[in-house]
C-alpha positions as CSV (number, residue, x, y, z in Angstrom):
1,M,-33.6,-33.9,-42.1
2,S,-34.9,-36.9,-40.5
3,T,-38.8,-36.9,-41.3
4,W,-38.7,-36.4,-45.0
5,L,-35.6,-38.9,-45.6
6,E,-37.2,-41.5,-43.2
7,A,-40.5,-41.2,-45.0
8,L,-38.7,-41.7,-48.5
9,Q,-36.7,-44.8,-47.2
10,T,-39.7,-46.4,-45.6
11,T,-41.7,-45.9,-48.8
12,V,-39.0,-47.2,-51.2
13,S,-38.3,-50.1,-48.7
14,A,-41.9,-51.2,-49.0
15,Q,-41.7,-51.3,-52.8
16,E,-43.9,-48.2,-53.1
17,T,-43.6,-45.0,-55.0
18,C,-43.8,-41.4,-53.7
19,V,-43.3,-37.9,-54.8
20,L,-40.7,-35.6,-53.2
21,V,-41.5,-31.9,-53.3
22,T,-38.8,-29.4,-52.6
23,V,-38.9,-25.7,-52.4
24,A,-36.3,-24.9,-55.2
25,G,-36.5,-21.2,-55.2
26,I,-38.4,-18.2,-53.8
27,Q,-39.2,-14.6,-54.9
28,G,-40.7,-12.2,-52.5
29,S,-42.7,-13.3,-49.3
30,T,-43.2,-17.0,-49.1
31,P,-44.4,-19.6,-46.5
32,R,-41.2,-21.6,-46.4
33,E,-37.6,-21.2,-47.3
34,E,-35.5,-22.9,-50.1
35,G,-35.0,-26.5,-49.1
36,A,-38.3,-27.1,-47.4
37,R,-39.6,-30.4,-48.3
38,M,-42.8,-32.6,-48.3
39,V,-43.1,-36.3,-49.2
40,Y,-46.4,-37.3,-50.7
41,T,-47.5,-41.0,-50.8
42,A,-50.5,-42.7,-52.0
43,T,-51.8,-42.7,-48.4
44,Q,-49.8,-40.1,-46.4
45,Q,-48.1,-36.9,-46.5
46,F,-45.0,-36.0,-44.5
47,D,-43.6,-32.6,-43.6
48,T,-44.7,-29.3,-45.0
49,I,-43.9,-26.7,-47.7
50,G,-46.0,-24.0,-46.0
51,G,-49.6,-25.3,-45.7
52,G,-52.6,-23.5,-47.2
53,H,-53.4,-23.5,-50.9
54,L,-50.0,-23.8,-52.0
55,E,-49.6,-27.1,-50.2
56,W,-52.9,-28.2,-51.4
57,R,-51.9,-27.4,-55.1
58,A,-48.6,-29.2,-54.6
59,A,-50.4,-32.3,-53.2
60,Q,-52.8,-32.3,-56.2
61,I,-49.9,-32.4,-58.6
62,A,-48.3,-35.1,-56.7
63,R,-51.3,-37.2,-56.6
64,D,-51.8,-36.7,-60.4
65,M,-48.1,-37.8,-60.8
66,L,-48.6,-40.9,-58.8
67,A,-51.8,-41.9,-60.5
68,D,-50.2,-41.9,-64.0
69,I,-46.6,-43.1,-64.0
70,T,-45.9,-43.9,-67.7
71,P,-42.7,-43.9,-69.8
72,N,-43.7,-40.4,-71.1
73,R,-44.3,-39.0,-67.8
74,R,-41.6,-36.4,-66.6
75,M,-40.1,-37.8,-63.3
76,N,-38.3,-34.7,-62.4
77,Y,-39.7,-31.0,-63.0
78,V,-40.2,-27.8,-61.6
79,E,-43.3,-25.6,-61.5
80,R,-43.6,-21.9,-60.6
81,I,-46.5,-21.0,-58.4
82,A,-47.6,-17.4,-57.8
83,L,-49.0,-16.9,-54.4
84,G,-51.6,-14.5,-55.3
85,P,-55.5,-14.5,-55.8
86,S,-55.6,-17.7,-57.8
87,L,-54.5,-19.7,-54.6
88,G,-56.3,-17.5,-52.2
89,Q,-52.9,-16.6,-50.6
90,C,-52.0,-13.0,-50.0
91,C,-48.2,-13.6,-49.5
92,G,-47.6,-12.0,-52.9
93,G,-44.4,-14.0,-53.6
94,V,-43.6,-16.8,-56.1
95,V,-42.5,-20.3,-55.1
96,F,-40.6,-22.7,-57.6
97,L,-41.4,-26.3,-56.5
98,A,-39.4,-29.3,-57.7
99,F,-41.2,-32.6,-58.1
100,E,-39.6,-35.8,-58.2
101,I,-40.9,-39.3,-58.4
102,I,-39.1,-41.4,-56.0
103,G,-39.0,-45.2,-56.6
104,Q,-36.7,-48.2,-56.5
105,R,-34.0,-46.3,-58.6
106,A,-33.5,-44.1,-55.7
107,A,-32.8,-46.6,-53.1
108,A,-28.9,-46.2,-53.5
109,M,-29.1,-42.4,-53.5
110,L,-31.1,-42.4,-50.3
111,D,-29.1,-44.9,-48.5
112,G,-26.0,-42.6,-49.3
113,L,-28.0,-39.8,-48.0
114,A,-28.8,-41.4,-44.8
115,R,-25.1,-42.5,-44.3
116,S,-23.8,-38.9,-44.7
117,C,-26.7,-37.7,-42.4
118,K,-25.5,-40.3,-39.7
119,E,-22.0,-39.3,-40.3
120,G,-23.0,-35.5,-39.6
121,A,-21.9,-34.6,-43.2
122,N,-23.8,-32.1,-45.3
123,I,-24.5,-33.3,-49.0
124,W,-25.7,-32.0,-52.2
125,R,-28.4,-33.8,-54.2
126,A,-28.2,-32.9,-58.0
127,V,-31.4,-33.6,-59.7
128,P,-31.6,-33.1,-63.6
129,L,-34.8,-31.2,-64.4
130,E,-34.5,-31.7,-68.1
131,S,-34.5,-35.7,-68.0
132,N,-35.6,-38.6,-65.9
133,D,-32.3,-39.5,-64.8
134,A,-31.7,-40.3,-61.1
135,A,-30.3,-37.8,-58.5
136,I,-26.6,-37.7,-57.9
137,L,-24.9,-37.0,-54.7
138,Y,-22.0,-34.5,-54.3
139,D,-20.1,-33.6,-51.3
140,L,-19.6,-29.8,-50.3
141,K,-16.6,-29.3,-52.5
142,G,-18.5,-30.5,-55.6
143,A,-17.0,-34.0,-55.9
144,A,-19.4,-36.7,-56.8
145,C,-19.9,-39.4,-54.1
146,D,-20.0,-42.0,-56.8
147,A,-17.2,-40.9,-59.3
148,A,-18.9,-42.9,-62.1
149,G,-21.9,-40.6,-61.8
150,A,-20.0,-37.3,-61.8
151,V,-21.5,-35.1,-64.7
152,L,-21.5,-31.6,-63.1
153,P,-18.2,-29.5,-62.5
154,A,-17.3,-28.7,-58.9
155,D,-17.5,-25.0,-59.4
156,M,-21.4,-25.4,-59.6
157,F,-21.4,-26.0,-56.0
158,V,-18.7,-23.7,-54.9
159,G,-20.0,-20.6,-53.0
160,S,-23.4,-22.0,-52.7
161,S,-25.1,-22.2,-49.4
162,A,-28.7,-23.2,-49.9
163,T,-31.0,-25.2,-52.3
164,H,-31.4,-23.5,-55.7
165,I,-31.7,-24.1,-59.3
166,A,-28.7,-23.8,-61.7
167,R,-27.8,-24.4,-65.2
168,D,-24.9,-26.4,-66.4
169,A,-22.6,-25.6,-69.4
170,Q,-25.1,-27.0,-72.0
171,G,-27.9,-24.9,-70.4
172,R,-29.7,-27.7,-68.7
173,R,-31.3,-27.0,-65.4
174,W,-30.5,-29.0,-62.2
175,L,-32.0,-28.8,-58.6
176,L,-29.0,-28.5,-56.4
177,D,-30.5,-29.4,-53.0
178,L,-28.4,-29.0,-50.0
179,C,-29.3,-31.5,-47.3
180,Q,-27.9,-30.3,-44.0
181,A,-27.1,-33.0,-41.6
182,H,-25.9,-30.7,-38.9
183,V,-28.6,-29.5,-36.6
184,P,-28.2,-27.9,-33.2
185,Q,-27.7,-30.0,-30.2
186,V,-29.6,-28.8,-27.0
187,V,-28.6,-30.3,-23.7
188,L,-31.1,-29.7,-21.2
189,F,-30.7,-30.4,-17.6
190,G,-34.1,-30.6,-15.6
191,A,-37.2,-32.8,-16.2
192,G,-39.6,-30.4,-14.2
193,H,-42.6,-28.7,-15.6
194,V,-40.6,-26.0,-17.5
195,G,-38.1,-28.4,-18.9
196,T,-40.8,-30.7,-20.2
197,A,-42.5,-27.7,-21.9
198,I,-39.3,-26.6,-23.6
199,V,-38.6,-30.2,-24.8
200,R,-42.0,-30.4,-26.2
201,M,-41.7,-27.3,-28.2
202,L,-38.1,-27.9,-29.3
203,S,-39.2,-31.6,-30.6
204,M,-41.3,-29.8,-33.3
205,L,-38.0,-28.1,-34.6
206,P,-34.9,-29.2,-36.5
207,C,-32.5,-30.0,-33.5
208,R,-31.1,-32.8,-31.4
209,I,-32.1,-32.8,-27.8
210,L,-30.2,-34.5,-24.9
211,W,-32.4,-34.3,-21.7
212,V,-30.9,-35.0,-18.5
213,D,-32.1,-35.6,-14.9
214,E,-31.4,-37.9,-11.9
215,R,-35.3,-38.7,-11.7
216,E,-36.0,-41.4,-14.3
217,D,-39.7,-41.3,-13.4
218,M,-39.9,-37.6,-14.4
219,F,-39.5,-38.4,-18.1
220,P,-42.6,-38.8,-20.4
221,T,-42.7,-42.1,-22.3
222,D,-44.0,-40.6,-25.6
223,L,-40.9,-38.8,-27.0
224,P,-40.1,-38.0,-30.6
225,P,-36.9,-39.7,-32.1
226,Q,-34.8,-36.6,-31.8
227,V,-35.0,-36.6,-28.0
228,T,-32.4,-38.7,-26.0
229,I,-32.9,-39.2,-22.3
230,D,-30.0,-39.6,-20.0
231,A,-31.4,-40.5,-16.4
232,T,-27.8,-40.3,-14.8
233,D,-26.9,-40.1,-11.1
234,V,-24.0,-37.9,-12.3
235,P,-25.5,-35.1,-14.5
236,N,-22.1,-33.1,-14.2
237,A,-20.4,-35.9,-16.2
238,V,-22.6,-35.2,-19.2
239,V,-21.4,-31.7,-19.7
240,G,-18.0,-33.0,-21.2
241,K,-19.7,-35.5,-23.4
242,A,-21.9,-32.9,-25.3
243,D,-21.0,-32.0,-28.9
244,P,-18.8,-29.1,-29.5
245,G,-21.0,-26.1,-30.3
246,A,-24.0,-27.5,-28.2
247,Y,-26.6,-25.2,-26.6
248,F,-27.0,-25.7,-22.8
249,L,-29.9,-25.1,-20.7
250,V,-29.8,-25.7,-16.9
251,M,-33.1,-25.8,-14.8
252,T,-32.7,-28.6,-12.2
253,H,-34.6,-29.0,-9.0
254,S,-31.5,-28.1,-7.1
255,H,-29.7,-24.6,-6.8
256,S,-26.6,-26.5,-5.7
257,L,-26.7,-28.8,-8.9
258,D,-27.4,-25.8,-11.0
259,Q,-24.2,-24.2,-9.8
260,Q,-22.2,-27.3,-10.2
261,L,-23.4,-27.6,-13.8
262,T,-23.0,-23.9,-14.6
263,E,-19.4,-24.1,-13.4
264,Q,-18.6,-27.2,-15.7
265,I,-20.4,-25.5,-18.6
266,L,-18.6,-22.3,-18.2
267,K,-15.2,-24.1,-18.1
268,R,-15.8,-25.5,-21.6
269,E,-14.5,-23.2,-24.5
270,D,-16.7,-24.7,-27.3
271,V,-20.1,-24.0,-26.1
272,A,-22.5,-22.1,-28.4
273,W,-24.7,-20.8,-25.7
274,F,-25.5,-21.4,-22.1
275,G,-28.8,-20.2,-20.5
276,L,-29.5,-20.7,-16.7
277,I,-33.0,-20.3,-15.5
278,G,-33.5,-17.9,-12.6
279,S,-33.6,-14.3,-11.6
280,Y,-31.1,-11.5,-11.6
281,T,-30.5,-12.2,-7.9
282,K,-29.7,-15.8,-8.6
283,R,-27.2,-14.7,-11.3
284,K,-25.4,-12.4,-8.9
285,Q,-25.2,-15.1,-6.1
286,F,-23.8,-17.5,-8.7
287,E,-21.3,-15.0,-10.0
288,H,-19.9,-14.3,-6.7
289,R,-19.8,-18.0,-5.7
290,L,-18.1,-19.0,-9.1
291,Q,-15.6,-16.3,-9.0
292,D,-14.5,-17.5,-5.7
293,R,-14.0,-21.0,-7.5
294,G,-11.7,-19.5,-10.1
295,I,-14.4,-18.8,-13.0
296,T,-13.3,-15.5,-14.7
297,V,-15.5,-12.6,-15.6
298,E,-15.1,-13.4,-19.2
299,Q,-16.5,-16.8,-18.5
300,L,-19.4,-15.5,-16.5
301,N,-20.4,-13.4,-19.4
302,R,-21.1,-16.3,-21.7
303,M,-23.8,-17.2,-19.2
304,T,-27.5,-16.0,-20.0
305,C,-29.5,-15.5,-16.7
306,P,-32.6,-14.8,-16.7
307,I,-33.4,-16.6,-20.0
308,G,-36.0,-16.0,-22.8
309,I,-36.7,-13.1,-25.1
310,P,-37.8,-9.8,-23.6
311,G,-41.4,-8.9,-23.4
312,I,-43.0,-12.3,-22.2
313,Y,-43.6,-12.1,-18.4
314,G,-45.9,-15.1,-17.6
315,K,-44.4,-17.5,-15.4
316,E,-46.5,-20.6,-16.6
317,P,-44.2,-23.3,-17.8
318,A,-45.7,-22.7,-21.4
319,S,-44.9,-19.0,-21.4
320,I,-41.3,-19.6,-20.1
321,A,-41.0,-22.4,-22.9
322,I,-42.1,-20.0,-25.7
323,A,-39.8,-17.4,-24.5
324,V,-36.8,-19.7,-24.3
325,V,-37.5,-21.5,-27.5
326,A,-37.9,-18.2,-29.3
327,Q,-34.5,-17.1,-27.9
328,L,-32.9,-20.4,-29.3
329,M,-34.4,-19.7,-32.7
330,Q,-33.2,-16.2,-32.9
331,L,-29.6,-17.7,-32.2
332,W,-30.0,-20.2,-34.7
333,E,-31.3,-17.7,-37.2
334,L,-28.2,-15.5,-36.7
335,R,-25.9,-18.7,-37.5
336,A,-27.8,-19.6,-40.5
337,P,-26.5,-18.9,-44.0
338,H,-29.0,-16.4,-45.3
339,H,-29.4,-16.0,-48.9
340,S,-31.4,-14.6,-51.7
341,S,-32.5,-16.4,-54.9
342,V,-32.6,-14.8,-58.4
343,M,-34.7,-17.5,-60.2
344,S,-35.9,-15.5,-63.2
345,S,-32.6,-16.2,-65.2
346,I,-32.5,-19.9,-64.7
347,V,-36.2,-21.1,-64.4
348,T,-38.2,-21.1,-67.6
349,P,-41.9,-21.4,-68.0
350,A,-43.2,-24.1,-65.9
351,H,-43.7,-27.7,-67.4
352,T,-46.7,-29.6,-66.5
353,P,-46.6,-33.2,-65.3
354,Q,-47.7,-34.4,-68.7
355,D,-44.6,-33.1,-70.6
356,T,-42.5,-35.7,-72.2
357,P,-38.7,-36.0,-71.4
358,Q,-36.4,-33.8,-73.5
359,N,-33.4,-35.5,-75.0
């Protein structure tokens, strides 16, 4: 969740105010999922809630909010937007957008959120939609991170796996926003043309990339923050240092090194997925050699080679990268907590930014 959180922290630390827009719920076909976020400042926009007229409308609302911050202005509220002819979009679904004015009062909350993210802990933001009170952080068990701010029972969070809107015992609406710190780690060995193309594409997705090669001069200098370079003379040693549940890709300049890395990776029991670039012939060769070195058939079955989704036959680096990144995305989707939102019972007709707070 780095981009939107970093944008909020940067804005607040500069003594400025911004608007956080969150997809709080969806019905039918929509451009983004629950939990997608966009930050709108006086001069910039960070992240996206789906583009098109939906995002244009959200930016317009955010701009109006920033232009008129008064005591009577609702600081937190939700708006229902139908993706029909009025917006020039044919998705046909409905999006519920939560708008929050984020200023100095949110500094402590943002710091706590950043700490949880750094520690790898998922956390809930509970945002009152019937008042201008600040958001409260809760852990996954429903315990408030600041006991003094606990106002919601733990059972409001139990069994929930995604951002949504809920009502408390008094009937007040809350945005329960699940901020997920855990993102997949991809450990990629090889900084050749294909490896570079894969890293470029992966860097646009929510994941952490550890990029390994012996040749330091092969790495580009303009890398996004989620990419970490390890220009080591001993690539094999990196295998044991990777996180449990990591995704491994091997595509070095040396078949001998590929085999060594493959052996080390297959010996780990906690690898989420392992892909080796190459043909079926290369796979068979490696299988025979590795079995001679004690690797079992069960372990070999955890190796994906060739890599990439079926149906893409181009050998250009970009073509291979598209096929491989698509394969990773399919794996991540299978592991994602899918859900459906039933918003009609909890979202009342939309408030406008001019609504006054309810007591």
